[in-house]
C-alpha positions in Angstrom: 74.2 95.5 63.6 77.1 97.4 65.1 79.5 95.5 67.4 79.2 96.4 71.1 82.1 98.5 72.4 83.8 96.9 75.3 83.4 98.6 78.7 86.6 100.4 79.7 87.6 99.8 83.3 89.8 101.6 85.8 90.7 99.9 89.0 91.6 102.0 92.1 93.8 100.2 94.7 96.0 101.2 97.6 97.6 97.9 98.7 98.8 94.5 97.5 96.3 94.3 94.7 95.2 90.7 94.9 91.7 91.6 93.6 93.4 93.7 90.9 95.2 90.6 89.7 92.0 88.4 89.9 90.1 90.9 87.8 92.9 91.3 85.2 93.0 87.5 84.8 89.2 87.3 84.6 89.3 89.8 81.7 92.1 87.9 80.0 90.1 84.6 80.2 86.9 86.2 79.0 85.0 85.9 82.2 84.6 89.7 82.3 83.8 91.2 78.9 85.7 94.5 79.4 89.0 96.2 78.8 91.2 97.0 81.8 92.8 100.2 80.8 94.1 101.8 84.0 95.2 101.4 87.6 94.9 104.5 89.8 97.0 104.1 93.0 97.5 106.6 95.8 100.4 104.8 97.6 104.0 104.8 96.1 105.0 101.6 97.9 101.8 99.6 97.0 102.6 96.2 95.5 99.7 96.6 93.1 101.9 98.9 91.0 104.2 96.0 90.4 101.3 93.8 89.5 100.1 96.4 87.0 103.5 96.6 85.4 103.7 92.8 85.1 100.3 92.7 83.5 101.1 95.5 81.1 98.4 97.7 82.5 99.0 101.5 82.6 99.3 102.7 86.1 99.1 106.3 87.4 100.3 107.2 90.9 98.3 110.1 92.3 99.0 111.1 95.9 96.5 113.3 97.7 99.2 115.0 99.8 100.6 116.6 96.6 97.3 118.5 95.9 95.8 121.5 97.6 92.7 119.6 98.8 90.4 116.6 98.1 88.6 118.4 95.3 91.8 119.3 93.3 93.1 115.7 93.9 89.9 114.2 92.5 89.9 116.7 89.6 93.4 115.4 88.7 92.1 111.8 88.9 89.1 112.7 86.8 91.4 114.2 84.2 93.2 110.9 83.8 89.9 109.0 83.7 88.5 111.3 80.9 91.8 111.0 79.0 91.6 107.2 79.1 87.8 107.3 78.3 87.0 105.2 81.4 83.4 103.9 81.6 83.4 102.1 85.0 85.5 102.4 88.1 86.3 99.4 90.3 87.5 99.9 93.8 89.7 97.1 95.0 91.3 97.8 98.3 91.2 101.6 97.7 91.6 103.1 101.2 90.1 106.5 100.5 86.5 107.8 100.6 85.4 108.8 97.1 84.3 112.4 97.1 81.7 114.5 95.3 83.9 115.2 92.2 84.2 111.6 91.2 80.7 110.6 92.3 79.2 113.4 90.2 81.2 112.4 87.2 80.5 108.6 87.5 77.0 108.2 89.0 76.2 104.5 89.6 79.5 103.7 87.8 81.7 103.1 90.9 81.8 99.6 92.4 83.4 98.6 95.7 84.0 95.3 97.5 83.9 95.3 101.3 84.9 92.4 103.6 81.7 92.1 105.7 78.0 91.7 105.3 77.1 95.4 105.2 75.6 97.3 107.0 77.5 95.4 109.7 81.2 96.3 110.2 81.8 99.2 107.7 85.1 100.9 107.6 88.8 100.0 107.2 89.1 97.0 109.5 86.0 95.0 108.9 87.4 91.5 109.3 89.1 92.4 112.5 85.9 94.1 113.8 83.9 91.0 112.9 86.4 88.6 114.5 86.6 90.7 117.7 82.8 90.9 118.0 82.7 87.1 118.0 80.1 86.8 115.3 79.2 83.3 113.8 79.1 84.6 110.3 80.5 87.5 108.3 81.0 87.8 104.6 81.6 89.9 101.5 79.5 92.7 100.0 79.8 94.3 96.5 78.0 97.6 96.4 77.7 100.9 94.4 79.6 103.8 96.0 77.7 106.8 97.4 78.7 109.7 99.7 78.6 107.6 102.8 81.2 105.1 104.1 80.2 101.6 102.7 76.6 102.7 102.5 75.7 102.5 98.8 73.2 100.2 97.2 74.1 96.5 97.6 74.6 94.5 94.4 75.6 91.1 95.9 76.5 89.5 99.2 78.0 86.2 100.2 78.3 84.7 103.7 81.5 83.4 105.3 81.1 81.3 108.4 83.3 81.9 111.4 84.4 78.5 112.8 85.4 78.0 116.4 89.0 77.3 115.4 89.4 80.3 113.2 92.1 82.8 113.8 92.1 86.4 112.4 94.5 85.2 109.7 92.4 82.2 108.7 89.3 84.3 108.6 91.0 86.9 106.4 92.1 84.1 104.1 88.5 82.8 103.8 87.1 86.3 103.2 89.7 87.0 100.5 88.9 83.6 98.8 85.2 84.6 98.6 86.2 88.1 97.3 88.3 86.6 94.5 85.5 84.3 93.3 82.7 86.8 93.7 84.0 90.2 92.4 84.6 89.2 88.7 81.2 87.6 88.5 79.4 90.7 90.0 81.4 93.1 87.7 80.4 91.1 84.6 76.8 91.0 85.7 76.8 94.8 86.3 78.4 95.5 82.9 75.7 93.4 81.2 73.1 95.4 83.1 74.6 98.7 81.9 74.8 97.5 78.3 71.2 96.5 78.3 70.2 99.9 79.6 72.3 101.6 76.8 70.5 99.5 74.2 67.0 100.4 75.6 67.8 104.1 76.2 
């Protein structure tokens, strides 16, 4: 029986990269049975680039403003993904809407983590929006990416209670803590699902 080839991951990130680091460590420890091959980053000042360097992960900085339009930018990204033989894309604080070029090349192969219980509070400032709305609970959602903004099929959700003494900072910390425990588990579960489908196809 042939040995199963490990799933090759690319992480897309725009910021500090705390989820990038958590996923990299989960792969090192065997919690995620995959190979982290690549970081795609769109911000030259993003701290995630330093995290990738420290982890020995290849990083590519691709800035949309250096391309003619979104399609040519995504074609450049796709070229790198094909070159690195990437199987699955993990968005981890990537602050861009994924367009048709990447969605078409990776159908049901792009995962995103969002800091709210979708469909509530989509968009870039979900924790702030939830806090400002005065809700008693918010949470974290991992979903597949489609052409909408945070609208793809939901893979998993976890609640985070908003206590009366919470500040925006304390709520953000609670949400990040849930993200860090949840994302590696959901990624591994989804990889197992894809591998089963390959076996039966």
